[in-house]
N, C-alpha and C positions, 0 to 999 in steps of 0.2 A: 577697579571694582568698587561698587557702592558699599556704604556701611551696612545696608540691609543684606546684601549678598554675603558679605564677610561674616556677619552675625549668624546667618543661616548655615553657612558652610562649616562653621566651627561649633555648631550645636551638637551636643552628644546625645546618647540614647536615653539618659536619665532626665526626668522632669525637673530635678533640682538645678541642673546646669543650663537649661534652656532659658534664653533671655526673652523670647517672644512665644506666644501661643500658636497652636495649630491653625486656627482661623486667621490669625494675623499673618502667618507665613504665607498661606494661600492667597490672601488679599494683596500681598506685596509682589507676587510673581509677575503680574502684568507690568510692573514698573521696571523690570530687569531687562538688560540687553541679552543678546545671544550668548556671549561669553560667560556672563553671570549665570544664565540658566543652565548652560552646559556644566559649569562647576558644581551647581547644586545637584543636577541629575547624576553626576559622577559620584558625589558624596553619598547620595541616597541609595544608589545602586550598591555601593560597598557595604553600607549598613544593612541593606536588605539581604545580601548574600550571607552575612554573618548571622542574621536572625533566623534564616531558614536552613542553616547548615550547608550552604552551597549546593542545595538540591535544585535543579532547574524547574521552574514552574511549568506545569502542563497547560497546553493550550486548550481552550474550551470552545466548542461550537464552530470549529473551522473545517470540519469534515476531514477526510483522509487525503493527505497530500502525497503523491508519488515521490520517491526519493529524487528522481531526475528533474522534478519541478520545484524542489525545495528552495534552491537558491533564487530562482525567479520569483517564487511566491514571497520570499522575504524581501526581495528588492522592491516589489510593488507595495508591500506594507510599509517599507522604509520611505518610499516616495510619498505615500499618502500622509504619513506623519509629518514629513518635512514640509510638504506643501501647505498643510493646515497651519503649521507653525510659522513658516517663513514666506508663504505665498508662492506664486508660480507665474510663468510667462505664457504668452499666447501659444497655442499648439493646435495641431490638427487631429481630429478623431475620425477614424475610418471604420466602416462596418460594411459587411457584404450581405446582401439580401438576394433571394431568388424569386423571380416573377413566377407565380404559380401557374399562370396561364401559358407562358411561353417557355418557362424553364431557364430563362436567361438570368445570369448572375449580374447584379447591379452593385457597384461599389459606391457608397455614399461617403463623402468627405465633408466633415463639419469643422469649421474653424472656431475653436473655443477661445474666448477672451481671456486676457490676463487677470490677475487678482488685484483687488483693492481692499484696504482694511476698513471695515465698518463695525462699529460697536465692539471693538477689541477682538475681532476675528476676521480672517481673510475669506472673501467671497468673490465670485465672478463679477467683473466690472459691469457687464451688461444686464445680467439677470438677477444678481444679488444672491445666487444660490451657493451653497457650500460645495467644497471639493469632495467627490465620492470615490468609491473603490473603482468604478468603471472609468472615471476620469484618470485615476492613477495608472490604470493599465496602459492607456494610450500615451500619457505623459512620460511614464517610465521608459517606454520604447524609444521616444524621442531622445531622452537623456542618454540611454544606453547606446544608441546608434552613433551619436556624435562623441561618445566617450567623455561625457561631461565630468567635471571635477567631483560632483556629488556621487557619480557612479564609481569613480576611483576610490573615494573615501569609503563607500559601502563595501567594495571588494576587500579592502584592507581589514575593515572591522569584521566582515563575515569570515575571512580566512583565519583570523585569530580565534573566533569562537568555534568554527567547525574543525579546526586543527589542520595540520599540513596535509596536502593531497598526496596520495600514493604516487610514487614514481612510475612513469609509464614504462611498460615492458618493451624493451628494445626488440624490434623485429629482426629475425635472422633470415637473410636472403640466400637461398641455395640455387645455384644455376646448374642446369642439366641439359644434355643434348637429347635429341629425339631418339637416338639409338639407345642411350642409357635408360630413357623412359620406357622403351619397349622391353628392354631387358628386365626392368623392375616389374612390369606387368606380367611377363612370362614367369618370373620367379614367384610372384604372388599366386598365379594360377596353379603352378606346380605344388606350392605349399597347400593350397586348398584341396587339390587332388589327393595329396598325401594324408591330410587330416581326414578327408572323406573315407579313404581306404582304411585308416586306423579305426575309425568309428565302425565301419562295416565289419572289420575283423573282431572288434570288441563285442559287437552284437552277436556275431556267430559263436564266439566263445561262451557268452552268457547263455545262449540258447542251448548249446551242447550240454552245459552244466545242468540246466533245468531238465532237459530230456533224460539225462542220466539219473537224476533223482526220481523222476516219475516211473522209470522201468523197475518192476518188482524183482527182488533178488530170487534166484533159483532155490526152491525149497527142497528139503530131503524128504522123500516119500517114506512114511512109516508103515510097515507091513505087520498086521496083527498075527499072533501065534496062538495055537490051540492051548487052552487052559481050562481048569475046573471052574464052573460057574459059582459065584458067591451067592450065599443065601440072601433073599430079599428081606429088607427090614419090615417089621410088623406095621400094620396100618396105625396111624396116629402117633407113631414114634417121632422123636425129635429130628431124626434124619429126614423123614418124609416131610415134616413141616418146613424144614430148612430148604429142601428141594422145591417145595411149592412156593415158598417166599421168593426164592431166587428167580422164579419164572415171572414174577410181577415186575413189570417195567416201570421204572421211575419216570414220571412225566418231566419233560424238559421245559424250563421256563423260557419264554420268549423275551429277548432283550430289545427294547424299543430304542431305535437310533434316532436322535433328534437332529433335524436338519439345521444347519447353521443359519442364524438370523442375519438378514440383510443389514448392512451398516445404517445406523440412524443418522439422517442428515441433520446437521446442527441448525437449530431454530434461529430465525432472524430476530433481532430485538423488536419488541412490541412498539417502541417509539423510535422514529427516525433519528439517528445520531447526528445528521447534518443540521446545522443551525446557522443562519445568516440573518442580519438585520435587513429590514425593508429598504430596498434601493441599492444594497450592496451586492456585488457579484463575487462568488468564490469559485475557484477551480475545484472540480469534483470529478472523481473517476467512477464510471459505471460500465459494467460488462467489458472491462479491459480498455476503454477509451476515456480520454480526458475531455470534459465539457466545462461550461461555465454556468453556474446555477445561482439564482437569487433567492431572497427570503420567502417568496411566494411560489417557489418550486418551478418557475419558468426556466427553460434550459436552452442555451445556445452552444453551438460547436466552438471549439477552441483551436485556432490556427497557430500552431507552435512556431512555424516559419515566420509568419507575420507578427507573432507575439500579440495577437489581438482576437477579439470575438469574431465568430463566423455566422453561418446560417442559423436561423431560429429552428429549434428541434421540436418544441412542444412543451407540455407540462408534465412533470414526473409525479406519478402516483405511487407512494411508498407502499401502501397496503397491497397493491397489485404488482408492485415492482415492474411497472410498465410506463412507457412514454405515451401520453395521450395527445392527440391532435387538438390544436386550439389556435385561435388568432394570436398573433404576436402582440404582447402588451405595449401600450404607448408609454414611452419613457419621458422623463423630463426634457431630454434633448429634442425628442420628436415634437413636443408641444411648442 
């Protein structure tokens, strides 16, 4: 390891113990080899975790990644970073397009050149362009299919961060004969009939109880007997006033019953949460399906089996939450 890397790896978090400044450290990174850069990244990651209290940093502007695509999403990001840092070999990029006039699907295979280092960065040998997210999607599939050493390294690091996978639930195989199966069906049918009879009996019992409550009880008839008539109270007396008051009916207030309000649908954010840089493609889920979307809202289908982009879908309008028809944009590879 060079003296520069040793000095940088032993630098502490206090300014009094640092032997070189921030700008000097950045300027020396280009002079280090892979092992020295890895040592510095390892040390910086440890210091960063201590500084933020081991709270994982939240990703910004990557859209919503479904859990089943999380590992593949991280693998593509890993390949993108490794290719820009260490370069790449020649690989094939395939894309499927549909002829609008005939409906025929056409698969285009483009051979991408390997990388060369120019002006301290890796670019395509033939075009001089940098490695993009779309390139990483195709290149990562090549490395994954051939079980490249880089893919094995990624799996080890990813399993350490994601934690151990849950043990698969062992399947229990129960063998039956056709006769046993018919017996089970008959038993289930008899059970349903029994439950049906019990429900009918319960309803009949409840109905009988309600009918018994509705029937009025037999009243005892009162027979008047002859008696001397009592003297009527004088007009204006308290008894007359009380009797007159009793005849006044108290008006009943009407109780207004409010109808339950329909649930309010949660409002969508005013600003589209999806963010991607121009030229980069991000996996994006819409209406329960996974697509690939770029920074200008052009959308392609995502072929999970091929692990690659599919047919062009159109341009997404966030305000209308709709996919609008348009011509497929010309990419750098098409030019």
